[in-house]
C-alpha positions as CSV (number, residue, x, y, z in Angstrom):
1,M,-14.9,-173.4,-27.9
2,S,-13.8,-170.1,-29.4
3,G,-17.1,-169.9,-31.3
4,N,-19.1,-170.3,-28.0
5,W,-17.0,-167.6,-26.4
6,L,-17.6,-165.2,-29.2
7,R,-21.4,-166.0,-29.3
8,R,-21.6,-165.3,-25.5
9,M,-19.8,-162.0,-25.9
10,V,-22.2,-160.8,-28.6
11,I,-25.2,-161.8,-26.4
12,L,-23.7,-159.9,-23.5
13,L,-23.2,-156.7,-25.6
14,C,-26.7,-156.9,-26.9
15,L,-28.1,-157.1,-23.4
16,L,-26.0,-154.1,-22.3
17,A,-27.3,-152.1,-25.3
18,L,-30.9,-152.9,-24.3
19,L,-30.5,-152.1,-20.6
20,C,-28.6,-148.8,-20.9
21,P,-30.0,-145.5,-22.1
22,A,-29.0,-144.2,-25.4
23,Q,-26.7,-141.1,-25.2
24,Y,-25.2,-139.4,-28.3
25,A,-22.2,-137.1,-28.2
26,S,-22.6,-133.6,-29.4
27,A,-20.1,-132.2,-32.0
28,E,-18.5,-130.1,-29.2
29,E,-18.1,-133.2,-27.0
30,R,-16.5,-135.1,-29.9
31,E,-13.9,-132.4,-30.4
32,H,-12.6,-133.1,-26.9
33,E,-12.3,-136.8,-27.3
34,T,-8.9,-138.4,-27.3
35,V,-7.1,-137.7,-30.6
36,V,-4.7,-140.4,-31.9
37,V,-2.4,-140.4,-34.9
38,T,-0.9,-143.9,-34.9
39,A,-3.7,-146.0,-36.4
40,S,-4.2,-144.2,-39.7
41,R,-1.2,-141.7,-39.8
42,V,-3.7,-138.8,-39.4
43,A,-5.4,-137.2,-36.3
44,E,-8.7,-138.9,-35.4
45,N,-11.0,-139.5,-32.5
46,A,-10.3,-142.7,-30.5
47,R,-13.8,-144.0,-31.1
48,T,-13.2,-144.2,-34.8
49,V,-10.1,-146.4,-34.5
50,T,-10.8,-150.0,-35.5
51,Q,-7.6,-151.5,-33.9
52,A,-7.2,-152.0,-30.2
53,M,-4.9,-149.4,-28.7
54,T,-3.9,-147.7,-25.5
55,V,-3.2,-143.9,-25.1
56,I,-1.1,-142.7,-22.1
57,S,-1.5,-139.0,-21.4
58,S,1.3,-136.5,-20.5
59,E,-0.4,-136.1,-17.0
60,E,0.0,-139.8,-16.3
61,I,3.6,-139.7,-17.5
62,E,4.6,-136.6,-15.5
63,K,3.0,-137.3,-12.1
64,N,5.0,-140.5,-11.5
65,Q,8.8,-140.8,-11.4
66,Y,9.3,-143.3,-14.2
67,D,13.0,-143.7,-14.9
68,N,12.4,-145.0,-18.4
69,M,9.7,-146.0,-20.9
70,A,9.9,-149.6,-19.9
71,Q,8.6,-148.8,-16.4
72,L,5.8,-146.8,-17.9
73,L,4.6,-149.4,-20.4
74,R,4.8,-152.2,-17.8
75,N,2.1,-150.4,-15.8
76,Y,-0.3,-150.8,-18.8
77,G,-0.1,-154.6,-19.0
78,I,2.6,-154.6,-21.7
79,G,5.3,-157.3,-21.4
80,M,8.7,-155.9,-20.4
81,G,12.0,-157.6,-19.6
82,G,15.0,-155.5,-18.5
83,Y,18.6,-156.1,-17.6
84,S,21.9,-154.3,-17.2
85,A,22.3,-151.4,-14.8
86,G,19.1,-149.4,-14.5
87,E,17.4,-151.6,-17.1
88,G,19.6,-150.0,-19.8
89,L,18.4,-152.7,-22.2
90,S,14.7,-153.4,-22.1
91,Q,12.7,-156.0,-24.1
92,V,9.1,-155.2,-25.0
93,R,6.4,-157.7,-25.9
94,I,3.0,-157.0,-27.3
95,R,0.6,-160.0,-27.6
96,G,3.5,-162.3,-26.8
97,M,5.7,-161.0,-29.6
98,G,8.8,-159.0,-28.9
99,N,12.4,-158.2,-29.4
100,D,15.2,-160.5,-28.3
101,T,18.2,-159.6,-26.1
102,M,19.7,-157.6,-29.0
103,G,16.8,-155.2,-28.5
104,N,19.1,-152.2,-29.3
105,I,19.1,-153.2,-32.9
106,G,15.8,-151.6,-33.9
107,M,15.3,-153.3,-37.3
108,T,15.3,-156.8,-35.8
109,S,12.3,-156.1,-33.5
110,P,8.7,-157.3,-34.4
111,I,7.5,-154.3,-32.3
112,L,7.9,-151.0,-34.2
113,V,8.9,-148.0,-32.1
114,L,8.1,-144.6,-33.5
115,V,8.6,-141.0,-32.5
116,D,6.0,-138.6,-33.8
117,G,5.0,-141.2,-36.4
118,R,8.4,-142.0,-37.9
119,R,10.9,-144.8,-37.0
120,A,12.9,-144.2,-33.9
121,S,16.6,-144.8,-33.7
122,T,16.1,-147.9,-31.5
123,A,13.7,-150.6,-30.4
124,N,15.2,-150.6,-26.9
125,V,12.5,-148.6,-25.1
126,A,14.8,-147.8,-22.2
127,M,16.6,-145.6,-24.7
128,L,13.6,-143.3,-25.2
129,P,13.4,-140.0,-23.3
130,M,10.9,-139.3,-20.5
131,V,10.8,-135.6,-20.8
132,S,8.7,-133.3,-23.0
133,I,6.4,-136.2,-24.0
134,D,2.8,-135.3,-24.8
135,R,1.5,-138.9,-24.9
136,V,2.4,-142.5,-25.8
137,E,0.1,-144.5,-28.1
138,V,0.3,-148.3,-28.2
139,L,-1.3,-149.8,-31.3
140,R,-1.8,-153.6,-30.8
141,G,-1.6,-156.1,-33.6
142,P,-0.1,-156.1,-37.2
143,A,0.3,-152.7,-38.8
144,A,2.5,-153.1,-41.9
145,V,0.0,-151.3,-44.0
146,Q,0.6,-148.1,-42.1
147,Y,4.3,-148.4,-41.4
148,G,6.0,-151.3,-43.2
149,S,8.6,-153.6,-41.8
150,S,8.7,-154.6,-38.1
151,A,5.1,-153.8,-37.1
152,V,4.2,-157.5,-36.5
153,G,3.1,-157.4,-32.8
154,G,2.3,-153.8,-32.6
155,V,3.5,-150.2,-32.6
156,I,4.7,-147.9,-29.8
157,N,4.4,-144.2,-30.9
158,V,6.0,-141.5,-28.6
159,I,4.5,-138.1,-29.4
160,T,6.6,-135.1,-28.3
161,K,5.1,-131.9,-26.9
162,R,4.6,-128.7,-28.9
163,G,4.6,-125.3,-27.5
164,G,1.2,-123.7,-26.9
165,K,0.1,-120.1,-26.6
166,E,0.9,-119.9,-22.9
167,W,4.4,-120.6,-21.4
168,H,4.7,-123.5,-19.0
169,G,7.7,-125.1,-17.3
170,A,8.8,-127.5,-14.7
171,A,12.0,-128.4,-12.8
172,E,12.7,-131.2,-10.4
173,V,15.6,-132.5,-8.4
174,G,15.6,-135.5,-6.1
175,Y,17.7,-138.2,-4.2
176,G,17.0,-141.9,-3.7
177,S,18.4,-145.2,-2.6
178,W,21.8,-146.4,-3.6
179,N,23.1,-142.9,-3.9
180,T,20.8,-142.0,-6.8
181,W,20.4,-138.5,-8.0
182,K,17.7,-137.3,-10.6
183,T,17.1,-134.0,-12.1
184,M,15.0,-132.7,-15.0
185,G,13.7,-129.5,-16.5
186,G,11.2,-128.6,-19.2
187,L,9.8,-125.5,-20.9
188,S,7.1,-124.9,-23.6
189,G,5.4,-121.9,-25.1
190,S,5.5,-119.7,-28.2
191,V,6.8,-116.3,-29.3
192,G,4.8,-114.9,-32.2
193,P,4.7,-117.6,-34.9
194,V,7.4,-119.7,-33.3
195,D,6.5,-122.5,-30.9
196,I,9.1,-124.3,-28.7
197,A,8.9,-127.3,-26.3
198,G,11.8,-129.2,-24.8
199,G,13.3,-130.8,-21.8
200,V,16.4,-132.3,-20.3
201,Q,16.7,-135.2,-17.8
202,W,19.7,-136.6,-16.0
203,S,20.3,-139.3,-13.4
204,T,23.0,-141.3,-11.9
205,Q,23.2,-144.2,-9.4
206,G,26.5,-144.2,-7.5
207,D,26.1,-147.5,-5.6
208,D,25.2,-151.1,-6.6
209,Y,21.7,-152.0,-5.7
210,K,20.5,-154.8,-3.4
211,T,18.0,-157.4,-4.7
212,G,14.9,-158.5,-2.8
213,K,17.1,-161.2,-1.1
214,G,19.5,-158.6,0.3
215,D,22.4,-159.5,-2.1
216,T,24.4,-156.6,-3.5
217,L,24.4,-156.9,-7.3
218,K,27.9,-156.0,-8.5
219,D,28.3,-153.4,-11.2
220,S,24.6,-152.5,-11.1
221,A,25.4,-148.9,-10.6
222,Y,25.3,-146.6,-13.6
223,R,27.4,-143.6,-14.3
224,S,25.1,-141.4,-16.2
225,R,21.8,-141.3,-18.1
226,L,21.2,-138.1,-20.0
227,A,18.2,-137.4,-22.3
228,Y,17.0,-134.2,-24.1
229,V,14.2,-133.3,-26.5
230,L,13.6,-130.2,-28.4
231,N,10.6,-129.6,-30.7
232,A,10.5,-126.2,-32.3
233,G,8.6,-124.8,-35.3
234,I,7.4,-121.8,-37.2
235,N,3.8,-121.4,-38.1
236,F,2.7,-119.5,-41.2
237,L,-0.3,-118.9,-43.4
238,E,-2.6,-120.2,-40.6
239,E,-2.5,-123.9,-41.6
240,H,1.2,-124.5,-42.2
241,R,4.1,-125.4,-39.9
242,L,7.8,-126.1,-40.5
243,G,9.4,-127.8,-37.5
244,V,12.4,-129.6,-36.3
245,T,12.7,-132.2,-33.5
246,L,16.0,-133.1,-31.9
247,M,16.3,-136.0,-29.5
248,S,19.1,-137.9,-27.8
249,V,19.6,-140.4,-25.0
250,S,22.9,-141.7,-23.6
251,N,23.6,-144.4,-21.0
252,Q,27.0,-145.1,-19.4
253,Y,27.3,-148.1,-17.0
254,M,29.3,-151.1,-16.0
255,D,29.0,-153.9,-18.5
256,N,28.6,-157.1,-16.4
257,H,24.8,-156.9,-16.1
258,G,25.0,-158.5,-12.6
259,D,24.3,-162.1,-13.4
260,I,24.2,-163.5,-9.9
261,H,23.4,-167.0,-11.2
262,S,26.9,-167.2,-12.8
263,T,29.2,-169.8,-11.2
264,T,32.2,-167.6,-12.0
265,P,34.1,-166.7,-8.8
266,I,35.6,-163.6,-10.4
267,D,32.8,-161.2,-9.6
268,K,30.7,-162.4,-12.4
269,G,32.6,-161.7,-15.6
270,N,34.8,-159.1,-17.2
271,P,35.3,-155.7,-15.7
272,G,34.6,-152.9,-18.1
273,Y,32.0,-150.4,-19.2
274,T,29.2,-149.9,-21.8
275,D,28.1,-146.8,-23.6
276,R,24.7,-146.6,-25.3
277,Y,23.9,-143.5,-27.3
278,N,21.3,-142.6,-29.8
279,H,20.2,-139.4,-31.6
280,D,17.2,-138.4,-33.7
281,V,16.9,-135.4,-36.1
282,D,13.5,-134.9,-37.7
283,V,12.5,-132.1,-40.1
284,L,8.7,-131.9,-40.7
285,Y,6.5,-129.6,-42.9
286,E,2.8,-129.8,-42.3
287,G,0.2,-128.0,-44.3
288,G,-3.4,-128.1,-45.4
289,Y,-6.4,-126.4,-46.9
290,K,-9.3,-127.1,-44.5
291,K,-12.0,-125.7,-46.8
292,A,-11.2,-128.4,-49.3
293,G,-10.6,-131.1,-46.6
294,L,-7.0,-131.4,-47.5
295,A,-3.9,-131.9,-45.3
296,W,-0.4,-133.0,-46.1
297,K,3.0,-133.5,-44.6
298,V,6.6,-134.0,-45.8
299,R,9.5,-135.0,-43.6
300,Y,13.1,-136.1,-43.6
301,F,14.7,-137.8,-40.6
302,N,18.1,-139.1,-39.7
303,T,18.7,-141.3,-36.6
304,G,21.6,-143.3,-35.2
305,D,22.1,-145.9,-32.4
306,H,25.6,-146.6,-31.0
307,Y,26.4,-149.4,-28.7
308,Y,30.0,-149.7,-27.4
309,Q,31.3,-152.3,-24.9
310,D,34.9,-152.3,-23.7
311,Y,36.5,-154.8,-21.3
312,E,39.5,-153.9,-19.1
313,D,40.9,-157.4,-18.7
314,G,42.9,-157.4,-22.0
315,V,41.3,-160.7,-23.0
316,S,37.8,-160.1,-24.2
317,Y,36.7,-158.5,-27.5
318,T,35.6,-154.9,-27.7
319,Y,32.1,-154.8,-29.0
320,N,31.1,-151.9,-31.2
321,V,27.8,-151.7,-33.1
322,D,26.4,-148.8,-35.2
323,T,22.9,-148.6,-36.7
324,R,22.0,-145.6,-38.8
325,N,18.7,-144.8,-40.4
326,Q,17.6,-142.0,-42.7
327,G,14.3,-141.7,-44.3
328,A,11.5,-139.6,-45.8
329,Q,7.8,-139.5,-45.7
330,A,5.3,-137.7,-48.0
331,Q,1.5,-138.1,-47.5
332,L,-1.7,-136.4,-48.6
333,S,-5.1,-136.7,-46.9
334,W,-8.5,-135.7,-48.0
335,T,-11.5,-135.8,-45.7
336,G,-15.0,-135.5,-47.0
337,D,-18.5,-135.7,-45.4
338,F,-18.3,-139.5,-45.1
339,L,-15.1,-140.6,-46.8
340,S,-11.5,-139.9,-46.1
341,L,-8.4,-141.0,-48.0
342,T,-4.7,-140.9,-47.0
343,G,-2.0,-141.9,-49.5
344,G,1.7,-141.4,-49.7
345,F,5.3,-142.7,-50.0
346,D,7.9,-143.8,-47.5
347,W,11.6,-144.2,-47.9
348,L,13.9,-145.8,-45.3
349,S,17.7,-146.5,-45.6
350,N,19.4,-148.5,-42.9
351,E,23.1,-149.2,-42.4
352,Y,24.5,-151.7,-39.9
353,T,28.1,-152.2,-39.0
354,E,29.7,-154.4,-36.2
355,S,33.3,-154.4,-35.1
356,S,33.7,-158.2,-35.1
357,T,33.0,-158.6,-38.9
358,P,34.4,-156.7,-41.9
359,D,31.1,-156.7,-43.7
360,K,28.5,-154.0,-43.7
361,A,24.8,-154.6,-44.2
362,E,22.5,-152.1,-45.9
363,T,18.8,-152.0,-46.7
364,N,16.7,-149.6,-48.8
365,N,13.0,-149.6,-48.5
366,Y,10.7,-147.7,-50.9
367,A,6.9,-148.0,-50.2
368,G,3.6,-146.6,-51.4
369,F,0.4,-146.9,-49.4
370,L,-3.3,-146.0,-49.5
371,L,-5.6,-145.9,-46.5
372,T,-9.4,-145.4,-46.7
373,K,-12.0,-144.7,-44.1
374,L,-15.8,-144.6,-44.5
375,N,-17.8,-142.7,-41.9
376,L,-21.5,-143.7,-41.9
377,F,-24.4,-142.4,-39.8
378,D,-22.5,-139.6,-38.0
379,E,-19.6,-141.9,-36.8
380,M,-21.9,-144.7,-35.7
381,L,-20.3,-147.1,-38.2
382,I,-16.7,-146.8,-39.3
383,L,-15.2,-149.0,-42.1
384,N,-11.6,-148.8,-43.2
385,G,-9.1,-150.6,-45.3
386,G,-5.6,-150.2,-46.6
387,V,-2.9,-151.5,-48.9
388,R,0.8,-151.0,-49.0
389,Y,3.6,-152.1,-51.4
390,D,7.2,-152.3,-50.1
391,A,10.1,-152.6,-52.5
392,Y,12.8,-153.8,-50.1
393,E,16.5,-154.2,-51.1
394,L,19.0,-155.9,-48.9
395,K,22.8,-155.7,-49.3
396,A,25.4,-157.6,-47.3
397,G,29.0,-157.7,-48.4
398,N,28.9,-158.4,-52.1
399,K,25.4,-159.9,-52.1
400,N,22.1,-158.3,-53.1
401,R,18.5,-159.4,-52.6
402,D,15.1,-157.9,-53.4
403,L,12.4,-158.7,-50.8
404,D,9.2,-157.0,-52.0
405,N,6.0,-157.3,-50.0
406,T,2.3,-156.3,-50.3
407,S,0.2,-155.9,-47.2
408,F,-3.6,-155.4,-46.6
409,S,-5.8,-154.5,-43.7
410,V,-9.5,-154.1,-43.1
411,G,-11.5,-153.1,-40.0
412,A,-14.7,-151.8,-38.6
413,A,-15.9,-149.9,-35.5
414,F,-19.5,-149.7,-34.5
415,N,-20.7,-147.0,-32.0
416,P,-24.5,-147.7,-31.4
417,W,-24.4,-145.5,-28.4
418,N,-21.9,-142.9,-27.2
419,W,-20.8,-145.1,-24.4
420,L,-20.2,-148.3,-26.4
421,T,-17.7,-149.2,-29.2
422,L,-17.4,-152.5,-30.9
423,R,-14.3,-153.2,-33.0
424,A,-13.0,-155.8,-35.4
425,N,-9.8,-155.7,-37.4
426,Y,-7.6,-157.8,-39.7
427,G,-4.1,-156.9,-40.6
428,E,-1.0,-158.2,-42.3
429,S,2.7,-157.6,-41.4
430,F,6.2,-158.5,-42.3
431,R,9.8,-158.1,-41.1
432,A,12.6,-158.3,-43.5
433,P,16.0,-159.9,-42.5
434,T,18.4,-157.3,-41.2
435,G,22.1,-156.6,-40.9
436,I,22.7,-158.5,-37.7
437,E,20.9,-161.5,-39.0
438,T,22.6,-161.6,-42.5
439,I,26.3,-160.9,-41.6
440,G,26.2,-162.0,-37.9
441,Y,28.5,-161.0,-35.1
442,R,30.8,-162.2,-32.3
443,S,30.7,-161.7,-28.5
444,S,33.0,-162.8,-25.7
445,G,32.9,-163.7,-22.1
446,R,34.3,-165.7,-19.3
447,T,32.9,-168.7,-17.4
448,L,33.8,-171.5,-15.0
449,M,33.9,-175.1,-16.2
450,G,35.3,-178.0,-14.2
451,G,36.9,-175.7,-11.7
452,Y,38.8,-173.7,-14.3
453,I,38.1,-170.3,-15.7
454,Y,37.7,-170.1,-19.5
455,D,37.6,-167.2,-21.9
456,Y,35.3,-167.9,-24.8
457,V,34.0,-166.4,-28.0
458,T,30.4,-166.9,-29.1
459,T,29.8,-166.6,-32.9
460,Y,26.5,-165.8,-34.4
461,H,26.7,-166.8,-38.0
462,G,24.8,-164.7,-40.5
463,N,22.4,-166.2,-43.1
464,F,21.9,-164.1,-46.2
465,D,19.1,-166.5,-47.5
466,L,16.7,-165.9,-44.6
467,K,13.1,-165.4,-45.6
468,P,11.1,-162.4,-44.4
469,E,8.9,-162.9,-41.3
470,K,5.2,-162.7,-42.1
471,G,2.3,-162.1,-39.8
472,R,-1.4,-162.0,-40.2
473,G,-3.7,-161.4,-37.3
474,W,-7.3,-160.5,-36.4
475,D,-8.9,-159.2,-33.3
476,T,-12.4,-158.3,-32.0
477,G,-13.6,-156.6,-28.9
478,F,-15.6,-153.9,-27.2
479,E,-15.1,-150.8,-25.0
480,V,-17.5,-149.2,-22.7
481,N,-17.1,-145.6,-21.4
482,Y,-19.9,-144.4,-19.2
483,Q,-19.7,-141.6,-16.6
484,G,-16.2,-142.4,-15.3
485,F,-16.5,-146.1,-15.9
486,N,-14.3,-147.8,-18.5
487,L,-14.3,-151.5,-19.5
488,G,-12.7,-153.1,-22.5
489,L,-11.9,-156.6,-23.7
490,T,-10.2,-157.8,-26.9
491,Y,-9.7,-161.3,-28.3
492,F,-6.8,-161.7,-30.7
493,E,-5.0,-164.3,-32.9
494,T,-1.8,-163.8,-34.8
495,Y,-0.2,-166.3,-37.2
496,Y,3.5,-165.8,-37.5
497,D,5.4,-167.4,-40.5
498,N,9.2,-167.8,-41.0
499,K,10.1,-166.4,-37.6
500,I,13.8,-165.8,-37.4
501,I,15.6,-167.3,-34.4
502,T,19.2,-168.4,-33.5
503,E,19.8,-172.2,-33.6
504,D,22.6,-173.7,-31.3
505,L,24.9,-175.6,-33.7
506,T,27.1,-177.3,-31.1
507,G,25.1,-177.5,-27.9
508,M,27.9,-175.6,-26.2
509,W,26.3,-172.1,-26.6
510,T,29.3,-170.9,-28.6
511,D,28.1,-171.3,-32.2
512,Y,24.7,-170.1,-33.4
513,Q,23.1,-169.8,-36.8
514,Y,20.2,-167.5,-37.8
515,V,17.4,-169.7,-39.3
516,N,13.7,-169.5,-40.1
517,V,11.2,-171.6,-38.2
518,S,7.8,-172.6,-39.4
519,E,4.5,-171.1,-38.4
520,A,3.7,-170.0,-34.8
521,L,0.3,-169.1,-33.3
522,Y,-0.3,-166.5,-30.7
523,R,-3.8,-166.3,-29.2
524,G,-5.0,-164.4,-26.1
525,L,-7.1,-161.7,-24.4
526,E,-6.4,-158.1,-23.6
527,G,-8.4,-156.0,-21.3
528,Q,-8.7,-152.9,-19.1
529,A,-11.1,-151.7,-16.5
530,S,-11.3,-148.6,-14.4
531,V,-13.9,-146.5,-12.5
532,D,-13.7,-143.0,-11.0
533,I,-15.7,-143.5,-7.8
534,G,-15.5,-139.8,-7.1
535,T,-17.7,-139.1,-10.1
536,F,-20.5,-141.4,-8.9
537,F,-20.6,-139.8,-5.5
538,D,-19.8,-136.2,-6.6
539,W,-16.7,-136.1,-4.3
540,P,-14.2,-133.2,-4.7
541,F,-11.5,-135.8,-5.3
542,A,-10.9,-138.6,-7.8
543,L,-10.5,-142.2,-6.6
544,R,-9.9,-144.6,-9.4
545,P,-9.2,-148.3,-9.2
546,Y,-7.9,-149.8,-12.5
547,L,-6.8,-153.0,-14.2
548,N,-4.8,-153.6,-17.4
549,F,-3.8,-157.1,-18.6
550,T,-2.7,-159.3,-21.4
551,H,-3.4,-163.1,-21.1
552,I,-1.7,-165.3,-23.6
553,L,-3.9,-168.4,-24.1
554,Q,-1.6,-170.0,-26.6
555,A,1.9,-169.3,-28.0
556,D,3.0,-172.4,-29.8
557,D,5.2,-173.3,-32.7
558,S,4.2,-175.6,-35.5
559,E,5.1,-178.6,-33.4
560,G,2.8,-177.6,-30.6
561,E,5.7,-176.6,-28.3
562,R,5.4,-173.5,-26.1
563,I,7.5,-170.6,-27.5
564,P,10.2,-169.6,-24.9
565,G,10.1,-166.2,-23.3
566,V,6.4,-165.6,-23.5
567,R,4.6,-165.0,-20.2
568,D,1.1,-166.3,-19.6
569,W,0.0,-163.1,-17.8
570,E,1.1,-159.5,-17.9
571,M,-1.1,-157.6,-15.4
572,A,-1.1,-154.1,-13.8
573,Y,-3.6,-152.9,-11.3
574,G,-3.9,-150.3,-8.6
575,L,-5.5,-147.2,-7.2
576,N,-5.2,-143.6,-8.4
577,F,-6.1,-140.7,-6.0
578,S,-6.2,-137.0,-6.9
579,Y,-7.5,-134.1,-4.8
580,P,-6.8,-130.9,-6.8
581,D,-8.1,-128.5,-4.2
582,I,-5.4,-129.4,-1.7
583,G,-2.8,-130.3,-4.4
584,L,-2.5,-134.0,-3.5
585,I,-1.8,-136.9,-5.9
586,A,-1.1,-140.5,-4.8
587,D,-0.9,-143.8,-6.7
588,L,-0.6,-147.3,-5.5
589,R,0.5,-149.6,-8.3
590,F,0.9,-153.4,-8.5
591,V,2.5,-155.3,-11.4
592,Y,2.1,-159.0,-11.8
593,M,4.5,-160.9,-14.1
594,G,3.2,-164.3,-15.1
595,Y,5.2,-167.4,-15.7
596,K,7.5,-168.0,-18.6
597,D,10.1,-170.6,-19.6
598,E,13.6,-169.7,-20.8
599,N,16.4,-171.8,-22.3
600,V,19.4,-171.2,-20.1
601,Y,23.0,-172.5,-20.6
602,N,24.5,-174.3,-17.5
603,S,28.3,-173.9,-17.6
604,N,28.7,-176.8,-15.1
605,T,26.9,-179.4,-17.3
606,S,27.6,-177.6,-20.7
607,Q,24.0,-178.2,-21.5
608,S,20.9,-176.1,-22.1
609,E,18.3,-176.1,-19.3
610,T,14.7,-174.8,-19.1
611,K,14.2,-172.4,-16.3
612,R,10.8,-171.0,-15.2
613,T,10.6,-167.4,-13.9
614,G,7.7,-165.2,-12.9
615,G,4.6,-165.6,-10.7
616,K,5.7,-162.5,-8.9
617,T,3.9,-159.2,-7.9
618,T,5.7,-156.0,-7.2
619,A,4.1,-152.9,-5.6
620,D,5.0,-149.2,-5.9
621,F,3.7,-146.1,-4.2
622,F,3.9,-142.5,-5.5
623,I,2.8,-139.3,-3.8
624,Q,3.0,-135.6,-4.6
625,K,1.8,-132.7,-2.5
626,T,1.8,-129.0,-3.2
627,I,3.5,-127.2,-0.3
628,L,3.6,-123.7,-1.7
629,D,1.3,-122.1,-4.2
630,F,2.4,-118.9,-5.8
631,E,-0.9,-118.5,-7.7
632,D,0.1,-117.1,-11.2
633,K,3.8,-117.7,-10.6
634,G,3.6,-121.4,-10.1
635,K,3.7,-124.0,-7.3
636,L,6.3,-126.0,-5.4
637,S,5.6,-129.7,-4.6
638,I,7.3,-132.4,-2.7
639,K,7.4,-135.9,-4.3
640,G,8.1,-139.3,-2.9
641,E,8.0,-142.9,-3.9
642,I,8.6,-146.3,-2.5
643,R,9.4,-148.9,-5.2
644,N,9.0,-152.7,-4.6
645,I,7.3,-152.1,-1.3
646,F,7.4,-155.7,-0.2
647,N,11.0,-156.2,-1.2
648,T,10.1,-158.9,-3.8
649,Y,12.8,-160.8,-5.5
650,Y,12.0,-161.0,-9.2
651,E,13.8,-161.6,-12.5
652,P,12.2,-160.2,-15.7
653,I,14.9,-162.3,-17.4
654,Y,16.5,-165.3,-15.8
655,G,19.7,-164.4,-14.1
656,Y,19.1,-160.6,-14.0
657,P,17.3,-159.8,-10.7
658,Q,15.9,-156.3,-10.3
659,P,16.3,-153.9,-7.3
660,G,14.6,-154.6,-3.9
661,R,12.9,-151.9,-1.9
662,S,14.0,-148.4,-2.8
663,F,13.1,-144.8,-1.8
664,Y,13.1,-141.5,-3.6
665,V,12.2,-137.9,-2.5
666,G,12.3,-134.8,-4.7
667,L,11.2,-131.2,-5.1
668,R,9.3,-130.1,-8.2
669,Y,8.4,-126.6,-9.3
670,D,5.7,-126.0,-12.0
671,F,4.7,-122.8,-13.6
C-alpha cells in the first residue's frame, strides 16, 4: 500500500513539473530566502535543507499574545500537552514522540530543545522565554548526527535576536480574564562595534480560571511568571564577534494542578506551592575568513533547571530537583564552489540531584562530528551526509558505565524549478539513560479510597542497567512555493528501539520500575498549506488561509498495541489578515486535538483504566490596530484577543482541563 502511495506522489509531482513554467531564482533573490541553522549547524537557505522543518518568524511570534512556547508550537501542528497553572509544565511531541510528565528533566526527552544551537536548560517548552526571539526552527525527525543524545523525534531551536544598526524597541501592558496582568519590554540596536538585544516579560493570574463547563479550577492561578533575555556582543575585524547570551525564566504557582477528576473531597490534594526556575549563560566566539570560504565558532555554556515543590500540610514530601549542564562546542566550516564541510567537537556534562534519594547521577559526553554537503547544478541538486561518534560516560552512586554510540545520516534535496523542492532523508538517533532513570525518585500525594483519605508515597525505582534508546527514521516529501502559494507534504517512518518507560510493579500505582521495551514503529504524514489571496488579486492587504497538521497513521509497540499518549491528529488552521496601510492585523486560529488513549489510575477500584481524550477544536481570535502613528518616533497600538471562543471543554492530558473562554486587551508601543 505504501508503495502505491509513493508511486502516485511521484506521478503527481511530475505532472506539476510539466504543467508549470520554469522559473529560476537569481542570486539576489536567493540571498533573501529563509536562512536556517538547525539542520547542519551552519547558516543555509531553506531550499537546501534535506530534512523536513518549520521556521516561525519573529513577526509571527510578536503579533500574537502567546503566553509561552507551547501555545506557539501548537499552532503549527505540533503535539502539545500542558498542565499545572498556566501550563507551567508542557509536553511536546513531534511525529508522535515526546517527553513524559517529567518534561522538566531535559535529558530524558526524545525531543531536543536548543537555544541558539546549544542545549537549553530544559525540555519543558513552557519554560522558554517569549521575548527577544528572532525565530523558532523545528527540525523533524532524527538528528543525532548534528546534536547527539535526545534528538530522536526532532529538534526545537530557539534563535535569540541580535542588535542591528538601527535601534528598535517595544513595550506592552495589558489585562485579561481571571485578574491576569501581562507586561513586556524589548530593545535592540548597536553602539559602534557593540550590538545589544534583550527583553523582559512578566505576567500573573490572580484568580483561578473556569473551564469550558463553568467549573472553577482550584489553585489554577499562578503568582508570577518572569522571563528575560539579553544577547550582547562586540564585533571586530569585520568577520569576528564575541558575544554573551543570558536567559532566565521563573514560574511560581500553586502545586495542585487542578485535577478535577480526583475523587478527593479535600479540594483535590495537598495545599502548597511550586517554583520552577532555569537559567542559561552562553559565551560564543564566531569568526571567519570569507575569501577562503572559512567560518568557525567556539562556545562555552552553563545552564541549570530547578524544580521545587513544597506542601503545607505537614504530611507530604518536599520535592526538590536540580539539573545542571555545562558544555562546549568547537566547529570549523569550509564552503567551496560545490562542496562544503563542517566538523567539530562537542562536550556536555550533566548533573542530576533529587531530594528523595542520596545518590547523584552524572554524565559526561565527548563527541566528534563531520557533516558534508554537495551542491550541484547551482543548487538544483543537494546531497549531504554526516557521521558522529559520542563517547558517553554515566555515573550513578558508585557505579560507572560507558555508552558509546555512532550515528549516520544521508539526505537529498532536488530543486528542478524555483517553486518546487523534493526532499528525502535518513537519520539515526539515540538517547542515553539519564539521572532520573538510573537513581529514581519518590513523590507523594493524597487520595480517597473506600471513603477514607490516605497519604501515599510513589516510588520510581532507578535502573542502572538500562540500554540507550535508539532510533532510525526516514522521510520523503515535497514543497511548492509559487507566488504566495505554499504546499508541502512529508511521509515519515521512525523505528524506535529500547524505549525507556516506567512499569507498574504492584498494580497500585505506588511502585514503578524504569525498564526498556522492544521496538516501536511510528508512521505518519505531515503537511502545510497556505495561500496569500491578496497577492493573486493585487489587494493592498494580505488575506492568508493556512493549514498545518501531523497525522499519525501508526504508533505501535512490538506486540502491535497502540502506544499510549499519541494523538491520531494534530491540526492547526485559520485565517491571517494584515493591512499595513491602516495598521490592522487580525488572526483567527483553530486548533484540533485528535484522539489519544491514556492509562489512568482509578482510586476507587485501585486499578488502571484506559481513558480516551481529544476530538476537540478550540478557536482563538487576535487583533491589533495602530491608533497613533508618530512617524519616526514610533506608533501606539491597541491589542485584543479572545481565547477559546466557543468555551470548549478540553483536556490535553486527562484530568487537567484547560481554561474556558477568556479575554485580553493591551496597549503596545513600537519604535
